[in-house]
N, C-alpha and C positions, 0 to 999 in steps of 0.2 A: 145426771149419769150414774149406771148401777157400779159399784164398786165391785174389781174383779179380783180382787185381792183376798188370797182366802185367808180366814183371819188366823191369829197365831204368829204368823212369816212377819221379820220386823223388815225394813227397808233394806240394813244388811244385807242378811239373808238372800234377799231379793237380787242386790247389786253381786253376791258373790256368783249364786244362779247366772247370773245373765251372762258373768265372767267365762264362767266353764263352759255354757252354750255357745259362746263368741267363740270358745278355743277349740272345741270340739267341729264347731263347723270351719274351721281354718285348716284343721286335721284332714279333716272329710274330703274337703276342696283340694289340698294340695296333694295327697297321698291315696286318697281314694279308698277302697276297701281297708287297705293296709293301715290308713289315716284312725279307723274305727280302735285295733288293736294297741295302736301307739297311745291314741288318747287314754285308752283303758291302763295301759302300763302306767302310767305317766300320773294319772292319780292314782294309783296304788303304790307309786315309788320302787314297782320290780323290774329289775335289772334283769333282760335277757341274752345269753351267748349262745349264738345260732350256731352251729358248725354241720357246715354240706360238704359231703368228702367222694369221693370216687368209688364205686361201689365194692370194687376188687380189694382196697383197700381192708384193712383191719384197726377196727377204732383204738385196738393199744398203739397199733403206728403212729395213727392221727392223734392220740394225744402226747404222744414222743415228741412227733412236729410242732402241735402247741407249745409244747411246754420249753420245746429250745428256743421257737421265733419271740416268745411272750413272757418267759419263765415259770417257773414252775407251780405259781402260783395266778394263775391267769384266770382261770372258775373265778376264784375265791370276790364274795358275793353276788354272784352272778347262778340266774338259773337257767341250766345249759340245757340245751336241745338239740341231739344229734339227729342228721339228716343226711341220708344219701341221695345223692344228684347224680344220674346218669349222662346228664348234659356236659359234665367237665369232663376234659379230656386229657384229668390225672389232678393230681391236688386237691389243696381244699381251700374253700373261702370260708372266712369267718366274722360274722356278724355283732356287734356289741352293740344294741340297739338299734339305729338307722346310720350308721357308720361299718364300714364291709372293709377288710383285708382281705385280697384277692392273692392268694398264695396258688393258683390252680394253671396247669400246662394250659388253659384255653387262655387266659392273657398274657401271656408270654407268646403264643402263638397271634395274637391280636396286637401285641407290641411289633412284632417280627415285620406281620401283612403289611402296618403301617408305617414304618420306616425307610 
């Protein structure tokens, strides 16, 4: 049988590569396309804060709402991505990695409809 392990790679390095591949497979299987970016963020230790807001809101007003809801240093240690979302009926949604805080009117409408 031919040796398929490249020269210069130790067993511990191969075990680490296998662990990374299994993690990637799990992310991809459970999260789909989003799993690729989640895997990359986990490997780089990058923390992302994504803020979606209704297009008629100004960014300054959204920042005021965020600082009121989460404190003045809400974005400390996070790379912040701002995105207008016309499908919201108003308000904002904040994503901390894979977690979401929904402060939108769409959520209120959904809760009232289901109660």
